N, C-alpha and C positions, 0 to 999 in steps of 0.2 A: 504493500500500500504506500510506503514511503521509500524514496530513493536514498534518504539519509538515515542515520542512526544517531541517537543521543546516548552517550555512555558516560557514567560517572564511576571513577575507580577510587576507592578509599583504601588507605593503608590499613592492614588487618589488625593492628595492635592499638587502635584508638579506643578511648572510652566511649560509651554509648552517646553521651551528650556531645562529644567531639564529632562523631560520625554524622549526627543530625545537623549540627552547626555547619560543618564543612559542606555537606550535601546541599543545604539551603544556599549558602554563599556561591558555590560552584554553579548551581542551576540558574541563579540570578545572572551570572556572567554569560551563560549560554543564551538565555532569553534576551539579554541586552545586545548580544551580537546578532541575533536572528529574531527580531520582534514578530516576524511573520508566523512564528510557531505558536503564538498566543491566539487562542480562538475568541469566541464571543463570551460575554458575561453570562453567568448562570442565573436562572430565576427558579425559585421553588413555586409550588402550587399556590402559596399564599401571596405571591408577588414580591417576595424579598429578593433583592439582588445580591449576587456574590461575585467575587473576582473571576475573571477569565482564567482558564488554565491552558497548559500546553495541549496542542492538538495531536501531538506525537508522543508515543510511549517513550519512557526513559528507563534504561537498564542501569542497575547499580551493581557494580562488581567490587571484588576485594582482591588485594594483592599484598605480598610482603614488601619490605623496603627495597630490595634489589629489583623486583619486578616492576614496582611503580616507578622507579628511576629509569628503567628501560623503556617503559611506556612513555614517560616524559621525553626521553631522547628520541624515540620513534616519531612522536608528534612533531617535534622540532624539525627532524630530518625530512618529514613529508610536508612541511609548511602548513600544518593544520593548526589553526588558532585554537587555543584551549584556555580554559579557566584553570588556574593553579592556586592551591592553598599550601603554604609551607608551615612547618611546625612553629616557627617563631611568631607567626601571626596570632597564635592563641594568647600571647602575652600582651597584645595591644587591645585598644578599646574602641577604635574608630578607623574609618577609611584612610585618612591621611597617615596615621601611624602604621597601618597595614602596608601601604605602598612604600613608606620609608624603610621599614624593616625588609620588605621584599626586595628592594633595590640593592640591599647589601649582599645578595647571593646570586650566583650564576648557576647554570644548569649542572655544572660539575659538583657543586657543594650544597645545593638546595635540599633541605630535608622535606621532600614532598610528602604530604599526608593525604592529598586529594587532587585529582585532575578530572576535568570534564571536557567533552568535545562533542561537536555535531559536524559530521562530514558524511561523505559517501559511505554506505554500509560496508562495502568490502574494505575500504581504507580503515575505518574504525575497527573492524574485526582484526585486521593485521596489526594495528597499533596496540590494541588491548590484549593481544595473544599472551597467554600465561596468567591472566587474571581469571578469577572464578566468580560464580554468582555469589553475591553477598548473602550471608546467612543471618 
């Protein structure tokens, strides 16, 4: 049904609250890059309005530190724009601080805890190879 795939890969040793936090941040980046994936607002039978959601399914995967670093590298090698969350961002409290700490690291030393992307299905499958379904 879709030519593209949205995948979020989380490092497998995060606390539950961290997994949820990272997933929310990463998906907001994907939606910001591709606003066309957001559908129409929802309405319930009583007429209450709710926010629009993604029109496309989202897969959430899990990987160890080495695999998520490989996934990050593959995304860069294939020029796939991604959302990235690094470990040091847990210690910040707002966007400006997040970007400041993020700028201190490069691909070779970033402690990636989550990465999300939307691209052609086959490319996303190749990039995320080695990750498993999140449990």
